[in-house]
DRENKOLNU-991884 format. One line per 4 residues: number of its first residue (from 0); their letters; for each residue x, y, z of C-alpha. Coordinates in Angstrom, 3 decimals. Layout:
NUM) a) X,Y,Z | ...
// end
This chain:
0) mskr) 48.015,38.627,121.181 | 50.238,41.197,119.447 | 48.849,44.928,120.045 | 48.042,45.293,116.435
4) kiit) 46.008,42.196,116.528 | 43.862,43.442,119.617 | 43.491,46.785,118.036 | 42.388,44.959,114.635
8) vvaa) 39.743,42.612,116.420 | 38.588,45.673,118.433 | 38.056,47.467,114.956 | 36.090,44.435,113.662
12) vvvv) 33.964,43.947,116.551 | 32.962,47.953,116.851 | 32.500,47.632,112.547 | 30.182,44.729,113.332
16) vvvv) 28.331,46.328,116.537 | 27.615,49.487,114.165 | 26.161,47.301,111.218 | 23.977,45.712,113.680
20) lvlv) 22.527,48.752,115.203 | 21.690,50.359,111.540 | 19.824,47.372,110.489 | 18.227,47.440,113.929
24) falr) 17.091,51.171,113.598 | 16.611,50.500,109.469 | 14.226,47.786,109.859 | 12.462,48.897,113.081
28) ptee) 8.738,50.190,112.012 | 8.487,53.717,111.734 | 6.143,55.472,114.112 | 2.847,55.198,112.144
32) epqi) 1.754,59.000,111.374 | -1.308,59.608,113.843 | -4.900,58.799,112.030 | -8.652,58.608,113.125
36) eigg) -10.235,55.790,112.350 | -14.434,55.461,111.720 | -16.180,52.140,110.860 | -18.353,51.351,107.927
40) ilcm) -21.050,48.555,107.538 | -21.892,47.918,103.943 | -23.445,45.370,102.315 | -20.527,44.047,99.757
44) tgal) -22.223,40.687,99.724 | -25.594,39.245,99.337 | -28.921,40.618,97.740 | -27.500,44.411,97.586
48) samg) -23.710,43.610,96.644 | -23.697,45.323,93.448 | -25.201,48.494,95.327 | -22.790,48.125,98.185
52) dlis) -19.578,48.308,95.675 | -20.833,51.577,94.520 | -21.665,52.841,97.592 | -18.348,52.266,99.354
56) qgay) -16.378,53.808,96.490 | -18.679,56.913,97.711 | -17.446,56.797,100.902 | -14.207,56.190,100.003
60) lave) -13.743,59.157,97.832 | -14.869,61.159,100.623 | -12.207,60.109,102.712 | -9.360,60.623,99.878
64) eina) -10.698,64.081,99.882 | -11.104,65.034,103.438 | -7.431,63.577,104.065 | -5.885,65.469,101.034
68) dggv) -7.741,69.129,102.265 | -5.759,68.121,105.741 | -7.870,65.479,107.568 | -9.359,65.895,110.990
72) lgkn) -8.048,67.345,113.886 | -4.627,67.398,112.326 | -4.829,63.341,111.388 | -5.300,61.065,108.489
76) ltlt) -9.024,59.923,108.569 | -9.280,56.190,108.013 | -12.720,54.080,107.385 | -12.483,50.329,107.942
80) ieds) -15.561,48.610,106.046 | -17.352,45.581,107.505 | -19.531,43.223,105.331 | -23.085,42.905,106.361
84) atnd) -23.743,40.255,103.888 | -26.977,42.246,103.069 | -28.423,40.542,106.668 | -29.331,41.946,109.947
88) ataf) -27.469,39.558,112.636 | -24.338,40.003,110.392 | -24.557,43.747,110.566 | -25.050,43.456,114.284
92) eayk) -21.857,41.467,114.794 | -20.167,43.626,112.548 | -21.007,46.868,114.618 | -19.753,45.229,117.753
96) klve) -16.428,44.125,116.086 | -16.046,47.577,114.938 | -16.930,49.313,118.619 | -15.114,46.543,120.664
100) vdgv) -12.014,45.416,118.690 | -11.159,48.499,116.544 | -12.325,50.794,118.948 | -14.364,52.956,116.421
104) qviv) -16.684,56.078,117.505 | -18.460,56.513,115.182 | -20.039,54.282,112.429 | -21.341,54.843,108.672
108) gpmi) -23.861,52.778,107.527 | -25.551,49.968,107.804 | -27.359,50.241,104.847 | -30.440,48.064,105.334
112) sgav) -33.102,49.048,107.876 | -33.412,45.485,109.666 | -29.580,46.027,110.000 | -30.175,49.519,111.854
116) mssg) -32.852,48.113,113.864 | -30.778,45.369,115.219 | -27.741,47.650,116.197 | -29.653,50.556,117.453
120) ayae) -29.845,49.860,120.951 | -26.621,48.427,120.976 | -25.291,51.938,119.618 | -27.027,53.920,122.203
124) lnev) -25.337,51.702,124.968 | -22.031,52.139,123.620 | -22.319,55.837,122.573 | -21.429,55.129,118.930
128) amvs) -23.787,56.753,116.826 | -24.415,55.386,113.095 | -25.112,57.338,110.114 | -26.989,55.174,107.513
132) psat) -27.127,56.750,103.645 | -29.954,53.954,102.865 | -32.004,52.679,105.624 | -35.212,54.079,105.172
136) spfi) -37.854,52.412,107.471 | -39.888,54.604,109.107 | -40.145,52.221,111.967 | -36.687,53.385,113.215
140) tntt) -38.193,56.854,113.902 | -40.306,55.470,116.767 | -37.399,53.534,118.486 | -36.046,54.833,121.844
144) wtqw) -32.844,55.109,120.278 | -33.392,56.782,116.974 | -31.076,60.109,117.546 | -28.279,57.361,117.725
148) alrt) -29.088,56.418,114.125 | -29.180,59.584,111.894 | -29.712,59.259,108.000 | -28.535,61.173,105.118
152) cttd) -31.493,59.106,102.939 | -34.933,60.012,103.999 | -37.707,58.081,105.505 | -39.907,55.800,103.503
156) ylqg) -42.846,58.580,105.059 | -41.676,60.626,102.373 | -40.873,58.064,99.399 | -44.183,56.047,100.369
160) gvia) -46.105,59.619,100.039 | -44.319,59.818,96.489 | -45.743,56.420,95.528 | -49.251,57.040,96.859
164) niii) -49.429,60.616,94.950 | -48.744,59.181,91.668 | -51.015,56.358,92.115 | -53.813,59.514,93.176
168) degy) -52.866,61.320,90.098 | -52.770,58.445,87.718 | -56.602,57.829,88.919 | -56.009,54.233,89.644
172) ntta) -58.778,52.785,91.433 | -57.474,49.427,92.401 | -54.199,48.594,94.114 | -51.969,45.792,94.947
176) imvq) -48.840,45.967,97.089 | -46.385,43.086,97.217 | -43.564,43.773,99.541 | -40.672,41.554,101.055
180) dtpy) -41.443,40.850,104.681 | -38.911,43.303,106.225 | -38.994,46.738,108.063 | -38.084,47.982,104.630
184) gigi) -40.948,46.555,102.916 | -43.586,46.873,105.390 | -42.611,50.399,106.045 | -43.420,51.296,102.722
188) elvv) -46.293,49.174,102.771 | -48.002,50.451,105.774 | -47.486,54.482,104.454 | -48.660,53.861,100.777
192) tdll) -52.258,51.764,102.471 | -52.483,54.726,104.400 | -52.263,57.204,102.096 | -54.300,55.678,99.667
196) edag) -57.362,54.423,102.047 | -57.429,57.859,102.604 | -57.856,58.940,99.308 | -60.331,56.312,98.247
200) veiv) -58.389,53.887,96.346 | -59.032,50.291,97.249 | -55.809,47.874,98.228 | -57.307,44.376,96.672
204) asir) -54.252,42.584,97.623 | -51.665,42.976,100.324 | -48.803,40.250,100.497 | -45.468,40.485,102.186
208) ydee) -43.216,37.604,101.020 | -39.889,35.891,102.237 | -37.098,37.381,100.413 | -35.586,33.950,100.275
212) aldy) -38.024,32.296,98.982 | -37.229,30.280,95.603 | -39.988,31.932,93.609 | -43.543,33.904,93.822
216) ltel) -45.643,32.254,91.814 | -48.271,31.577,94.487 | -48.100,34.938,95.613 | -48.254,36.573,91.858
220) gliv) -51.304,33.965,91.290 | -53.124,36.143,94.346 | -52.494,39.311,92.455 | -53.469,38.293,88.972
224) aanp) -56.873,36.780,90.930 | -57.396,40.409,92.327 | -56.629,42.150,88.941 | -55.343,45.217,90.211
228) dviv) -55.346,48.846,88.213 | -51.851,49.095,89.838 | -49.163,46.974,91.560 | -46.584,48.391,94.101
232) qvgy) -43.653,46.057,94.559 | -41.078,46.464,97.198 | -37.484,44.524,97.526 | -33.989,44.124,96.588
236) htds) -32.491,42.886,93.634 | -32.065,39.475,94.186 | -36.133,38.928,95.400 | -37.026,41.416,93.210
240) akvy) -35.722,39.758,89.965 | -37.529,36.437,91.039 | -41.176,38.463,91.608 | -40.515,39.861,87.980
244) vgad) -39.652,36.391,85.904 | -42.461,34.908,87.923 | -44.914,37.932,87.038 | -43.742,37.689,83.129
248) slgl) -44.726,34.159,83.387 | -48.276,34.823,84.280 | -48.728,37.602,81.982 | -48.437,40.601,84.846
252) natp) -45.983,42.600,81.804 | -49.638,44.450,80.829 | -50.191,45.631,84.223 | -48.658,48.970,85.357
256) wlva) -46.426,48.505,88.370 | -44.531,51.121,90.557 | -41.532,49.650,92.731 | -39.103,51.687,95.303
260) egvy) -35.588,52.452,95.162 | -34.309,48.761,96.553 | -34.485,47.631,92.971 | -32.915,50.416,91.403
264) glla) -29.654,49.573,90.025 | -30.464,45.718,89.123 | -27.474,44.366,86.719 | -28.913,43.047,83.348
268) seyp) -25.715,41.066,83.053 | -26.689,39.285,86.163 | -30.778,39.314,85.975 | -31.352,39.215,82.094
272) aaaa) -35.124,37.972,82.340 | -35.812,40.255,84.808 | -34.187,43.057,83.212 | -35.998,42.190,79.734
276) fmae) -39.343,42.512,81.940 | -38.474,45.652,83.650 | -37.820,47.395,80.146 | -41.020,45.683,78.349
280) adll) -43.517,46.360,81.378 | -45.169,49.558,82.243 | -43.178,49.783,85.280 | -41.555,52.794,86.994
284) gctl) -39.679,53.202,89.873 | -39.050,56.104,92.688 | -35.531,56.821,94.177 | -33.737,59.204,95.995
288) apdp) -31.997,61.435,93.319 | -30.687,64.944,93.623 | -31.170,67.731,90.938 | -28.831,66.553,88.367
292) elaa) -27.914,70.761,87.641 | -27.029,70.861,91.381 | -23.159,71.938,91.335 | -22.327,69.841,94.319
296) yvaf) -23.761,66.829,92.751 | -22.678,67.543,89.472 | -18.832,68.272,91.130 | -19.342,64.887,92.913
300) vaay) -20.455,62.869,90.005 | -16.870,64.542,87.972 | -14.937,63.190,91.137 | -16.461,59.568,91.418
304) earw) -16.088,58.967,87.623 | -12.822,60.258,87.536 | -11.498,58.130,90.646 | -13.078,55.215,90.061
308) gesp) -13.768,54.839,85.967 | -17.749,54.441,86.452 | -20.851,56.441,87.500 | -21.961,56.376,91.153
312) gvyc) -25.711,54.496,91.534 | -28.293,55.404,94.178 | -26.771,56.236,97.801 | -23.746,57.206,96.576
316) dtiy) -24.048,60.613,96.970 | -25.916,60.079,100.568 | -22.873,57.944,101.884 | -20.218,60.553,100.394
320) davn) -22.141,63.172,102.421 | -22.421,60.850,105.482 | -19.047,60.350,105.729 | -18.301,64.472,105.207
324) lial) -20.726,65.077,107.963 | -18.904,62.640,110.280 | -15.655,64.490,109.713 | -17.538,67.762,110.279
328) aied) -18.652,66.295,113.506 | -15.709,65.158,114.823 | -13.939,68.607,114.255 | -16.503,70.508,115.880
332) agvy) -16.551,67.791,118.759 | -12.682,68.862,119.191 | -12.120,65.006,120.000 | -12.518,61.934,119.333
336) dgaa) -15.354,60.587,121.760 | -18.511,58.931,120.652 | -20.889,61.122,122.599 | -19.397,64.345,121.741
340) iqds) -19.613,63.272,118.315 | -23.128,62.598,118.397 | -24.186,65.641,119.798 | -21.797,67.442,117.019
344) lydv) -23.584,65.456,114.373 | -26.837,67.706,114.993 | -24.953,70.754,115.213 | -23.281,70.259,111.789
348) gvdy) -26.440,68.805,110.048 | -28.606,72.115,109.753 | -29.079,73.173,105.928 | -25.733,71.072,105.382
352) sgas) -25.139,71.645,101.139 | -23.992,68.528,100.168 | -23.729,66.070,96.974 | -27.313,64.879,97.649
356) gttt) -29.060,67.889,98.154 | -29.540,69.998,101.580 | -29.527,67.832,104.451 | -31.115,68.730,107.770
360) wdan) -31.864,66.341,110.368 | -35.148,66.644,112.917 | -34.616,65.879,116.757 | -34.859,62.089,115.617
364) gdrv) -32.123,62.281,113.109 | -34.347,62.247,109.940 | -33.763,63.978,107.117 | -36.368,66.519,106.737
368) saty) -36.679,66.867,103.078 | -35.062,65.537,99.337 | -35.861,65.371,95.893 | -37.199,61.766,94.301
372) giwe) -36.333,60.702,90.567 | -39.089,58.544,88.810 | -37.274,56.276,86.944 | -37.543,53.385,84.128
376) lvet) -35.324,50.926,82.640 | -34.808,51.200,79.008 | -33.144,48.873,76.379 | -31.001,51.152,74.525
380) apev) -29.546,48.297,72.102 | -30.180,44.616,72.116 | -29.804,43.219,75.950 | -28.256,46.572,76.921
384) yeyv) -30.385,48.591,79.243 | -29.932,51.925,80.629 | -31.961,53.603,84.177 | -33.437,56.547,82.815
388) iley) -35.022,59.198,85.291 | -38.010,60.775,83.977 | -38.781,63.388,86.384 | -37.368,65.203,89.236
392) ipf) -40.028,65.551,92.773 | -38.877,67.694,95.756 | -40.518,66.245,98.908
// end
């Protein structure tokens, strides 16, 4: 081979090597930006899926704003949401997955009280705290692990007090109570019962029902027979819709109803007959609702609507606050460590001014005060409904 041919071959080889190296480096994954991953457990399917979808958007909005403001400990914050399917056991499995597989050191959620109850001991054992935006049962307070289950919502000691006070102030003498057989339903039932009995109001029927039942005609028949002055009902969207359809068929639309916040946001598009009953009956509801003139809440609503193109629902503000408090706690701890974050949550959760109002946690992780809204469902046009808050009650 001539010298010229040798040089040509060598040059060609060099070119090939250079091209290969360029491609290797070009195709090699770039180093990811440092980030801090927190977990979320929300009801994306199941009885509270409509609520969970709106609530998740409040959480994502908070994450986006935190990152736009520099992140946490100089890193971007990411949120991995697992679906609890509005089920306690599924929520527990999601908690374990987030801790053992994803390695998260703090979790926002779960949404429902039973899911918090199923996960609490595990949270304490693994030192991974949760901040629930909507688990209201007072039973959580009485556990040995309650300090690992903080809440930006209030407990049903407060909501039950609001419901009982309305009954007492209206001068009702007899009450029937119908609740789903869960920590959420039973918690409100016990609080309302104690307060009403102390005030001399007679409980003429007290019913706990299976939220998975096909209908509740038998239970509602007992209420018809008891003929109460007012009915207290606690449930989620799916089971409450079946309650109202049955109540309508038995003529219970003439009896006043007081319902808890688990019903708020029930969609007329999914449950038209139930929505019609709610609008036609003498039905009032209670829900956590910040002062509409609160500057932080006004700003949150504007940002939520601009980002998602729809208005926030119940507990969207409390999950927004929960994510922001978690970010502050991580920053305060100076390290992404579950035990350190839990300690710092109690440090930052004192007179925190957020979208849902002022949050202060007691030693049990319970929020000590809030504002409640008394609402009704109004038919603004044929088969078009709107939730309207009639009164705000600080409690």
